[in-house]
C-alpha positions as CSV (number, residue, x, y, z in Angstrom):
1,M,87.1,129.1,92.6
2,E,86.1,132.8,92.7
3,L,83.1,132.1,94.9
4,A,85.3,130.1,97.3
5,S,87.9,133.0,97.6
6,D,85.1,135.5,98.0
7,T,83.5,133.4,100.7
8,I,86.7,133.1,102.7
9,E,87.4,136.9,102.4
10,A,83.8,137.8,103.4
11,I,83.9,135.5,106.5
12,L,87.3,136.8,107.6
13,A,86.1,140.4,107.1
14,Y,83.0,139.7,109.2
15,M,84.9,137.9,111.9
16,D,87.3,140.8,112.1
17,T,84.4,143.0,113.3
18,R,83.5,140.6,116.1
19,T,84.9,141.2,119.6
20,N,83.9,137.6,120.5
21,P,84.3,135.1,117.7
22,I,82.7,132.2,119.6
23,P,79.0,132.8,118.7
24,F,79.6,132.5,115.0
25,G,82.9,130.8,115.1
26,L,81.8,127.2,114.5
27,H,79.8,128.2,111.4
28,A,82.7,130.4,110.2
29,I,85.2,127.5,110.6
30,E,82.9,125.1,108.8
31,C,82.4,127.5,105.9
32,V,86.0,128.4,105.6
33,V,87.2,124.8,105.6
34,E,84.6,123.9,102.9
35,A,85.7,126.9,100.8
36,M,89.4,125.8,101.2
37,C,88.4,122.4,99.9
38,H,86.9,124.0,96.8
39,L,90.1,126.0,96.3
40,V,92.6,123.1,96.5
41,P,92.2,121.7,93.0
42,H,92.8,125.2,91.6
43,L,95.9,126.1,93.5
44,R,98.3,124.9,90.9
45,G,96.1,125.3,87.8
46,R,96.4,128.0,85.2
47,W,94.1,130.2,87.3
48,T,96.7,130.7,90.0
49,N,99.1,132.3,87.6
50,E,96.4,134.7,86.3
51,D,94.7,135.4,89.7
52,P,96.7,135.2,92.9
53,R,93.5,135.4,95.1
54,P,92.9,131.7,95.5
55,L,96.4,131.2,97.0
56,S,96.1,134.4,99.1
57,S,92.7,133.3,100.4
58,F,93.9,129.9,101.2
59,K,96.8,131.3,103.2
60,R,94.6,133.8,105.0
61,A,92.2,130.9,105.9
62,I,95.0,129.0,107.5
63,E,96.0,132.1,109.5
64,F,92.3,132.5,110.6
65,L,92.1,128.9,111.8
66,E,95.4,129.3,113.6
67,S,94.2,132.4,115.4
68,L,90.9,130.8,116.4
69,S,92.6,127.5,117.5
70,N,93.6,129.1,120.8
71,T,90.0,129.5,121.8
72,M,88.0,127.1,119.7
73,G,88.7,123.4,119.6
74,A,86.9,123.1,116.2
75,A,89.6,125.3,114.6
76,R,92.3,123.2,116.2
77,R,90.7,120.0,114.9
78,A,90.3,121.5,111.4
79,L,94.0,122.4,111.4
80,D,94.9,118.9,112.6
81,A,92.8,117.4,109.8
82,L,94.3,119.6,107.2
83,G,97.8,118.7,108.5
84,E,97.0,115.0,108.4
85,I,95.9,115.4,104.8
86,A,99.1,117.2,103.9
87,D,101.3,114.7,105.9
88,K,99.8,111.8,104.0
89,Q,100.4,113.7,100.8
90,W,96.9,113.3,99.6
91,L,97.1,116.9,98.6
92,N,100.8,117.6,99.2
93,L,100.0,121.3,99.8
94,L,102.5,122.0,102.6
95,S,106.2,121.9,102.0
96,T,108.6,120.4,104.5
97,D,109.3,123.8,106.1
98,G,105.6,124.3,106.8
99,E,105.1,126.9,104.2
100,L,102.4,126.6,101.6
101,G,104.0,124.8,98.7
102,F,103.0,122.3,96.0
103,G,105.6,119.6,95.7
104,D,104.3,116.9,93.3
105,M,100.6,117.9,93.5
106,P,99.0,117.2,90.1
107,V,97.6,120.1,88.2
108,F,93.8,120.0,88.0
109,S,92.0,121.9,85.2
């Protein structure tokens, strides 16, 4: 969980220094989405109450993908895939108002 949060934060910090995100963008998207997948089981666990970083990193990762989605199709497709997962309630991460929420998602520990 900590490694996934650190990975997201490091990639976002690096990408903020790039004037052109495209050369590293595809790799960044792949790594961020993979790190997000590692965070999902911990978003409602006892760790979230003790350390808000996983949820913060997850939200920042979504914002990152949204910002890249205007120029990179891979980011748009990643958001679409994450949206489909949420719509099918496999993870039930997004509430009905589009905000990050948890609904009936089981707690993994």
